[in-house]
Kinemage of the C-alpha trace (Angstrom):
@kinemage 1
@onewidth
@group {chain A} dominant
@subgroup {mainchain}
@vectorlist {calphas} color= white
{ca unk a 1} P 147.260 71.698 114.162
{ca unk a 2} L 143.905 72.345 115.784
{ca unk a 3} L 144.383 71.076 119.324
{ca unk a 4} L 142.018 69.894 122.069
{ca unk a 5} L 142.841 68.928 125.663
{ca unk a 6} L 140.289 66.658 127.358
{ca unk a 7} L 140.506 66.672 131.171
{ca unk a 8} L 138.327 64.747 133.636
{ca unk a 9} L 136.932 67.701 135.574
{ca unk a 10} L 137.854 71.054 137.092
{ca unk a 11} L 136.821 70.287 140.650
{ca unk a 12} L 139.880 71.498 142.546
{ca unk a 13} L 142.704 73.985 142.218
{ca unk a 14} L 145.121 71.123 141.720
{ca unk a 15} L 148.329 70.380 139.870
{ca unk a 16} L 146.569 68.470 137.085
{ca unk a 17} L 144.239 71.382 136.397
{ca unk a 18} L 147.109 73.856 136.400
{ca unk a 19} L 149.017 71.619 133.971
{ca unk a 20} L 146.054 71.586 131.565
{ca unk a 21} L 145.846 75.386 131.593
{ca unk a 22} L 149.595 75.716 131.003
{ca unk a 23} L 149.464 73.241 128.114
{ca unk a 24} L 146.416 74.938 126.591
{ca unk a 25} L 148.219 78.287 126.500
{ca unk a 26} L 151.434 76.839 125.092
{ca unk a 27} L 149.697 74.761 122.389
{ca unk a 28} L 146.916 77.266 121.637
{ca unk a 29} L 144.469 74.501 122.549
{ca unk a 30} L 140.791 74.341 123.463
{ca unk a 31} L 139.701 72.500 126.632
{ca unk a 32} L 136.912 69.964 127.154
{ca unk a 33} L 135.928 68.798 130.641
{ca unk a 34} L 132.950 67.140 132.323
{ca unk a 35} L 132.184 69.871 134.870
{ca unk a 36} L 133.709 73.003 136.386
{ca unk a 37} L 133.131 74.124 139.990
{ca unk a 38} L 133.876 77.844 139.983
{ca unk a 39} L 134.358 78.328 143.725
{ca unk a 40} L 136.764 75.408 144.094
{ca unk a 41} L 139.005 75.579 141.030
{ca unk a 42} L 140.603 78.114 138.695
{ca unk a 43} L 138.720 80.990 137.117
{ca unk a 44} L 137.364 80.266 133.639
{ca unk a 45} L 139.050 83.462 132.463
{ca unk a 46} L 142.347 81.518 132.582
{ca unk a 47} L 141.196 79.290 129.718
{ca unk a 48} L 142.995 80.773 126.671
{ca unk a 49} L 140.570 79.603 123.986
{ca unk a 50} L 137.308 77.677 123.727
{ca unk a 51} L 135.950 75.759 126.714
{ca unk a 52} L 133.493 72.847 126.454
{ca unk a 53} L 131.693 71.773 129.654
{ca unk a 54} L 129.610 68.610 129.393
{ca unk a 55} L 127.593 68.741 132.631
{ca unk a 56} L 127.048 70.583 135.895
{ca unk a 57} L 128.011 69.834 139.479
{ca unk a 58} L 129.582 66.857 141.194
{ca unk a 59} L 127.079 64.067 142.036
{ca unk a 60} L 127.037 63.017 145.698
{ca unk a 61} L 126.637 59.306 144.980
{ca unk a 62} L 130.067 57.832 144.223
{ca unk a 63} L 128.868 55.144 141.812
{ca unk a 64} L 126.691 57.573 139.828
{ca unk a 65} L 129.563 60.094 139.743
{ca unk a 66} L 131.726 57.619 137.865
{ca unk a 67} L 129.113 56.282 135.471
{ca unk a 68} L 127.738 59.750 134.736
{ca unk a 69} L 131.251 60.697 133.637
{ca unk a 70} L 131.372 57.676 131.323
{ca unk a 71} L 128.008 58.604 129.849
{ca unk a 72} L 129.072 62.188 129.244
{ca unk a 73} L 132.452 61.404 127.697
{ca unk a 74} L 131.018 58.685 125.451
{ca unk a 75} L 127.834 60.348 124.243
{ca unk a 76} L 128.635 64.071 124.276
{ca unk a 77} L 132.087 64.283 122.712
{ca unk a 78} L 132.041 62.703 119.243
{ca unk a 79} L 131.140 65.831 117.250
{ca unk a 80} L 133.588 67.931 119.248
{ca unk a 81} L 136.506 65.503 118.868
{ca unk a 82} L 135.961 65.278 115.114
{ca unk a 83} L 136.918 68.961 114.766
{ca unk a 84} L 140.515 68.462 115.970
{ca unk a 85} L 143.796 67.120 114.554
{ca unk a 86} L 145.675 66.758 117.845
{ca unk a 87} L 144.073 65.608 121.094
{ca unk a 88} L 145.610 65.332 124.559
{ca unk a 89} L 143.794 63.345 127.240
{ca unk a 90} L 144.470 64.207 130.887
{ca unk a 91} L 143.067 61.971 133.599
{ca unk a 92} L 141.102 58.722 133.818
{ca unk a 93} L 137.356 59.150 133.309
{ca unk a 94} L 137.857 61.004 130.041
{ca unk a 95} L 139.496 57.962 128.386
{ca unk a 96} L 136.005 56.784 127.396
{ca unk a 97} L 135.954 59.564 124.792
{ca unk a 98} L 138.841 57.847 123.010
{ca unk a 99} L 136.352 55.556 121.236
{ca unk a 100} L 135.673 58.483 118.868
{ca unk a 101} L 139.302 58.902 117.765
{ca unk a 102} L 140.134 58.415 114.110
{ca unk a 103} L 143.386 57.077 112.624
{ca unk a 104} L 144.396 60.460 111.217
{ca unk a 105} L 144.157 62.206 114.601
{ca unk a 106} L 147.309 62.436 116.718
{ca unk a 107} L 146.436 61.595 120.298
{ca unk a 108} L 148.318 61.254 123.580
{ca unk a 109} L 147.499 60.496 127.197
{ca unk a 110} L 149.065 62.408 130.083
{ca unk a 111} L 148.570 60.046 133.029
{ca unk a 112} L 148.533 61.545 136.526
{ca unk a 113} L 147.913 58.043 137.950
{ca unk a 114} L 145.814 54.992 137.102
{ca unk a 115} L 142.472 54.990 139.012
{ca unk a 116} L 143.810 54.729 142.549
{ca unk a 117} L 140.761 53.354 144.374
{ca unk a 118} L 140.660 50.273 142.119
{ca unk a 119} L 144.417 49.744 141.784
{ca unk a 120} L 147.082 50.730 144.332
{ca unk a 121} L 144.642 51.900 147.045
{ca unk a 122} L 141.988 49.234 146.422
{ca unk a 123} L 142.646 47.256 149.630
{ca unk a 124} L 142.780 50.404 151.754
{ca unk a 125} L 139.464 51.806 150.506
{ca unk a 126} L 137.700 48.444 150.702
{ca unk a 127} L 138.903 47.841 154.255
{ca unk a 128} L 137.790 51.300 155.416
{ca unk a 129} L 134.266 50.889 154.007
{ca unk a 130} L 132.142 49.648 156.933
{ca unk a 131} L 129.154 48.527 154.862
{ca unk a 132} L 129.293 44.883 153.750
{ca unk a 133} L 126.836 45.666 150.946
{ca unk a 134} L 129.001 48.516 149.643
{ca unk a 135} L 132.115 46.344 149.862
{ca unk a 136} L 130.421 43.857 147.548
{ca unk a 137} L 128.810 46.359 145.157
{ca unk a 138} L 131.614 48.945 145.011
{ca unk a 139} L 134.674 46.731 145.258
{ca unk a 140} L 133.949 43.049 144.571
{ca unk a 141} L 131.848 43.972 141.522
{ca unk a 142} L 132.167 47.694 140.685
{ca unk a 143} L 135.958 47.867 140.846
{ca unk a 144} L 136.276 45.243 138.129
{ca unk a 145} L 133.930 47.223 135.899
{ca unk a 146} L 136.032 50.356 136.383
{ca unk a 147} L 139.272 48.474 135.707
{ca unk a 148} L 137.918 47.016 132.470
{ca unk a 149} L 136.664 50.426 131.262
{ca unk a 150} L 140.037 51.987 132.154
{ca unk a 151} L 142.063 49.261 130.424
{ca unk a 152} L 139.845 49.497 127.351
{ca unk a 153} L 140.468 53.260 127.099
{ca unk a 154} L 144.170 53.066 127.985
{ca unk a 155} L 145.042 50.625 125.222
{ca unk a 156} L 143.785 53.013 122.558
{ca unk a 157} L 146.920 55.085 123.173
{ca unk a 158} L 150.259 54.219 121.620
{ca unk a 159} L 151.969 57.043 123.500
{ca unk a 160} L 151.332 57.475 127.216
{ca unk a 161} L 153.150 60.106 129.266
{ca unk a 162} L 153.456 59.498 133.016
{ca unk a 163} L 153.964 62.373 135.428
{ca unk a 164} L 156.672 60.519 137.402
{ca unk a 165} L 158.547 57.238 137.610
{ca unk a 166} L 156.185 56.349 140.444
{ca unk a 167} L 153.178 56.624 138.119
{ca unk a 168} L 155.113 54.906 135.341
{ca unk a 169} L 155.649 51.941 137.664
{ca unk a 170} L 151.934 51.822 138.534
{ca unk a 171} L 150.976 51.828 134.856
{ca unk a 172} L 153.187 48.815 134.268
{ca unk a 173} L 152.295 46.963 137.488
{ca unk a 174} L 148.507 47.259 137.160
{ca unk a 175} L 148.009 47.741 133.417
{ca unk a 176} L 151.123 46.353 131.723
{ca unk a 177} L 151.324 49.614 129.780
{ca unk a 178} L 154.652 51.193 128.882
{ca unk a 179} L 155.031 54.954 129.220
{ca unk a 180} L 157.584 57.741 129.212
{ca unk a 181} L 158.056 60.253 132.016
{ca unk a 182} L 157.625 64.017 131.739
{ca unk a 183} L 157.260 65.711 135.096
{ca unk a 184} L 154.574 68.412 135.330
{ca unk a 185} L 155.661 72.057 135.075
{ca unk a 186} L 156.276 74.517 137.877
{ca unk a 187} L 155.447 78.191 137.378
{ca unk a 188} L 158.894 79.380 138.380
{ca unk a 189} L 157.985 82.953 137.460
{ca unk a 190} L 155.131 82.835 139.976
{ca unk a 191} L 156.516 81.075 143.068
{ca unk a 192} L 159.452 83.167 144.279
{ca unk a 193} L 161.217 83.818 147.571
{ca unk a 194} L 159.869 87.027 149.138
{ca unk a 195} L 160.914 86.934 152.772
{ca unk a 196} L 160.750 84.671 155.796
{ca unk a 197} L 157.852 85.037 158.193
{ca unk a 198} L 157.127 82.947 161.307
{ca unk a 199} L 154.783 80.229 159.984
{ca unk a 200} L 154.853 76.825 158.317
{ca unk a 201} L 152.516 76.232 155.391
{ca unk a 202} L 150.254 73.411 154.220
{ca unk a 203} L 148.830 74.146 150.761
{ca unk a 204} L 148.127 70.660 149.399
{ca unk a 205} L 144.477 69.693 148.929
{ca unk a 206} L 142.625 68.854 152.156
{ca unk a 207} L 141.408 65.302 151.625
{ca unk a 208} L 142.000 62.117 153.582
{ca unk a 209} L 144.787 60.893 151.303
{ca unk a 210} L 146.739 64.117 151.917
{ca unk a 211} L 146.570 63.663 155.725
{ca unk a 212} L 146.457 67.349 156.602
{ca unk a 213} L 144.808 66.280 159.859
{ca unk a 214} L 148.082 64.677 160.950
{ca unk a 215} L 149.905 67.971 160.404
{ca unk a 216} L 147.305 69.746 162.524
{ca unk a 217} L 147.651 67.168 165.316
{ca unk a 218} L 151.393 67.793 165.419
{ca unk a 219} L 150.936 71.565 165.701
{ca unk a 220} L 148.350 71.083 168.431
{ca unk a 221} L 151.265 69.866 170.522
{ca unk a 222} L 153.525 72.759 169.476
{ca unk a 223} L 151.712 75.956 170.544
{ca unk a 224} L 154.887 77.979 169.928
{ca unk a 225} L 154.855 77.029 166.187
{ca unk a 226} L 152.427 78.590 163.686
{ca unk a 227} L 150.687 76.679 160.895
{ca unk a 228} L 148.645 78.103 158.014
{ca unk a 229} L 146.468 75.854 155.811
{ca unk a 230} L 145.674 77.537 152.500
{ca unk a 231} L 143.563 75.028 150.577
{ca unk a 232} L 140.275 73.168 150.644
{ca unk a 233} L 138.897 69.727 149.900
{ca unk a 234} L 136.421 67.104 151.024
{ca unk a 235} L 138.081 66.640 154.444
{ca unk a 236} L 138.054 70.354 155.277
{ca unk a 237} L 135.246 70.196 157.857
{ca unk a 238} L 137.027 67.455 159.819
{ca unk a 239} L 140.236 69.482 159.806
{ca unk a 240} L 138.333 72.603 160.928
{ca unk a 241} L 137.086 70.654 163.948
{ca unk a 242} L 140.678 69.781 164.870
{ca unk a 243} L 141.746 73.423 164.662
{ca unk a 244} L 139.114 74.731 167.112
{ca unk a 245} L 140.664 76.340 170.212
{ca unk a 246} L 144.187 76.321 168.733
{ca unk a 247} L 145.225 79.905 168.061
{ca unk a 248} L 148.540 78.871 166.461
{ca unk a 249} L 146.725 77.136 163.552
{ca unk a 250} L 144.827 79.074 160.905
{ca unk a 251} L 142.729 77.734 158.007
{ca unk a 252} L 142.252 80.061 155.040
{ca unk a 253} L 140.633 77.620 152.589
{ca unk a 254} L 141.261 78.091 148.878
{ca unk a 255} L 142.981 81.400 148.205
{ca unk a 256} L 143.671 83.374 145.033
{ca unk a 257} L 146.879 82.787 143.090
{ca unk a 258} L 148.266 86.099 144.335
{ca unk a 259} L 147.523 85.198 147.962
{ca unk a 260} L 149.082 81.763 147.500
{ca unk a 261} L 152.174 83.308 145.944
{ca unk a 262} L 152.614 85.515 149.015
{ca unk a 263} L 151.958 82.701 151.470
{ca unk a 264} L 154.483 80.375 149.841
{ca unk a 265} L 157.031 83.144 149.317
{ca unk a 266} L 156.980 84.155 152.984
{ca unk a 267} L 156.713 80.866 154.891
{ca unk a 268} L 159.549 79.090 156.731
{ca unk a 269} L 158.829 75.742 155.089
{ca unk a 270} L 155.972 73.813 153.487
{ca unk a 271} L 154.655 70.520 154.904
{ca unk a 272} L 153.062 67.818 152.736
{ca unk a 273} L 152.395 64.219 153.884
{ca unk a 274} L 150.107 62.377 151.418
{ca unk a 275} L 149.867 58.628 150.930
{ca unk a 276} L 152.154 57.514 148.084
{ca unk a 277} L 151.829 60.776 146.125
{ca unk a 278} L 151.832 60.258 142.349
{ca unk a 279} L 154.411 62.964 141.645
{ca unk a 280} L 154.328 65.928 144.001
{ca unk a 281} L 153.866 69.483 142.777
{ca unk a 282} L 153.570 71.086 146.216
{ca unk a 283} L 157.237 70.400 147.127
{ca unk a 284} L 158.472 71.786 143.813
{ca unk a 285} L 156.269 74.880 144.029
{ca unk a 286} L 157.656 75.509 147.516
{ca unk a 287} L 161.201 74.889 146.231
{ca unk a 288} L 160.619 77.401 143.426
{ca unk a 289} L 160.069 80.016 146.128
{ca unk a 290} L 163.287 78.942 147.821
{ca unk a 291} L 161.385 77.110 150.549
{ca unk a 292} L 162.230 73.562 151.675
{ca unk a 293} L 159.459 71.067 152.404
{ca unk a 294} L 158.866 68.424 155.056
{ca unk a 295} L 157.626 65.252 153.337
{ca unk a 296} L 157.239 61.535 154.035
{ca unk a 297} L 159.650 59.164 152.285
{ca unk a 298} L 157.127 57.840 149.781
{ca unk a 299} L 155.862 58.066 146.209
{ca unk a 300} L 157.152 60.683 143.802
{ca unk a 301} L 158.929 62.586 146.577
{ca unk a 302} L 161.809 60.120 146.372
{ca unk a 303} L 162.473 61.404 142.836
{ca unk a 304} L 162.646 65.112 143.658
{ca unk a 305} L 163.654 65.608 147.310
{ca unk a 306} L 167.140 65.198 148.767
{ca unk a 307} L 167.090 64.924 152.525
{ca unk a 308} L 168.402 68.050 154.243
{ca unk a 309} L 169.203 69.608 150.851
{ca unk a 310} L 165.846 70.844 149.500
{ca unk a 311} L 163.625 69.228 152.104
{ca unk a 312} L 163.397 67.025 155.159
{ca unk a 313} L 162.191 63.426 155.064
{ca unk a 314} L 160.231 61.665 157.751
{ca unk a 315} L 159.466 57.962 157.448
{ca unk a 316} L 156.810 56.577 155.106
{ca unk a 317} L 154.762 55.251 158.054
{ca unk a 318} L 155.450 58.200 160.314
{ca unk a 319} L 153.927 59.061 163.663
{ca unk a 320} L 152.970 62.476 165.034
{ca unk a 321} L 156.200 62.741 167.018
{ca unk a 322} L 158.219 62.472 163.786
{ca unk a 323} L 156.319 65.424 162.320
{ca unk a 324} L 157.071 67.444 165.451
{ca unk a 325} L 160.749 66.494 165.311
{ca unk a 326} L 160.985 67.522 161.656
{ca unk a 327} L 159.323 70.890 162.293
{ca unk a 328} L 161.666 71.561 165.201
{ca unk a 329} L 164.634 70.532 163.037
{ca unk a 330} L 163.480 72.870 160.226
{ca unk a 331} L 164.444 76.085 161.999
{ca unk a 332} L 164.245 79.400 160.128
{ca unk a 333} L 168.060 79.422 159.825
{ca unk a 334} L 168.181 75.882 158.382
{ca unk a 335} L 165.344 76.651 155.970
{ca unk a 336} L 167.089 79.813 154.792
{ca unk a 337} L 170.363 77.956 154.243
{ca unk a 338} L 168.534 75.577 151.861
{ca unk a 339} L 167.168 78.377 149.662
{ca unk a 340} L 169.669 78.117 146.800
{ca unk a 341} L 169.401 74.329 146.545
{ca unk a 342} L 165.601 74.578 146.502
{ca unk a 343} L 165.527 77.136 143.695
{ca unk a 344} L 168.080 75.170 141.667
{ca unk a 345} L 165.981 71.995 141.927
{ca unk a 346} L 162.759 73.768 140.908
{ca unk a 347} L 164.341 75.231 137.769
{ca unk a 348} L 164.672 71.677 136.396
{ca unk a 349} L 160.857 71.566 136.203
{ca unk a 350} L 160.099 74.898 134.535
{ca unk a 351} L 157.230 75.443 132.093
{ca unk a 352} L 159.735 75.966 129.288
{ca unk a 353} L 161.369 72.560 129.826
{ca unk a 354} L 157.968 70.847 130.099
{ca unk a 355} L 156.573 72.392 126.905
{ca unk a 356} L 159.800 71.657 125.021
{ca unk a 357} L 159.514 67.961 125.930
{ca unk a 358} L 155.809 67.855 125.028
{ca unk a 359} L 156.466 69.454 121.631
{ca unk a 360} L 159.288 67.005 120.958
{ca unk a 361} L 156.770 64.176 121.338
{ca unk a 362} L 154.119 65.905 119.200
{ca unk a 363} L 156.371 66.805 116.305
{ca unk a 364} L 158.574 63.746 116.624
{ca unk a 365} L 155.852 61.483 115.254
């Protein structure tokens, strides 16, 4: 079957983008996306076949960013979609393109999470917005428009795949949509134990929901512990300000896959503390390299981490002292003793297992 994967955008070097590239190679699929930011995401050379890009750049105005995506996916995709027999959708904005689907086309949605700022994080984002006018326009009015557009697109899919039980629960709670769970794949041939150096590693995206700033604040108070941050994101400048004058903390920004492989393979442990993470690829990528991870007891982590087996939990609503305590608990000897359990857990999420499950759904229809 001629296959197309439609993904929202290639804006970051994230787990969703890596999943799309893995699926495209395994299914010999083409990729369609709204825009691609070369310096921030994967190299286009990793796309195995044809690549369609609908627009350029990421608009600065939040409202226009969303509605431009709707415009692009509705008005620029019909002729492209008509060429394919099998179509995978990955994300949220791209669901608008589903209006062009025909009855004879097999189609599936891989859901990373329903639109978070209008569903599970709606109250948080609205509360943090200081402008009364924006609260009214973005949330009292705009959020309902986004929900309706999302629901309209979502219900065109008979088969929805969620990336975790956590996301599956959100789909039911906010959308009353049933789904089945297939966890994203880990490149177990890429992330491998190399050695053990003297640093802890943060390689999740640097945005406010990932709370990398909290990790930095903890290491500010532990000058004898080294932290490396090997990623970027829209909160990077704020985190850079926190790092000034602290020689034990280093920010590398986005690094190449080879550099990331070495950083993960040589660290003591990874640290990742996002708010209610959908699934959680960072812990499993670290585990694949035999490295445990310090995480908060929240979201998808509860499905993949066993405390003091392949990681260390701190509380959901942690404080900085808890991060410090966890880092001090995660000594090099303890981290090394967890290596086998980490690698065993990661093997459950290999590319081969993921693709096998995806193909079972495709050919089981």
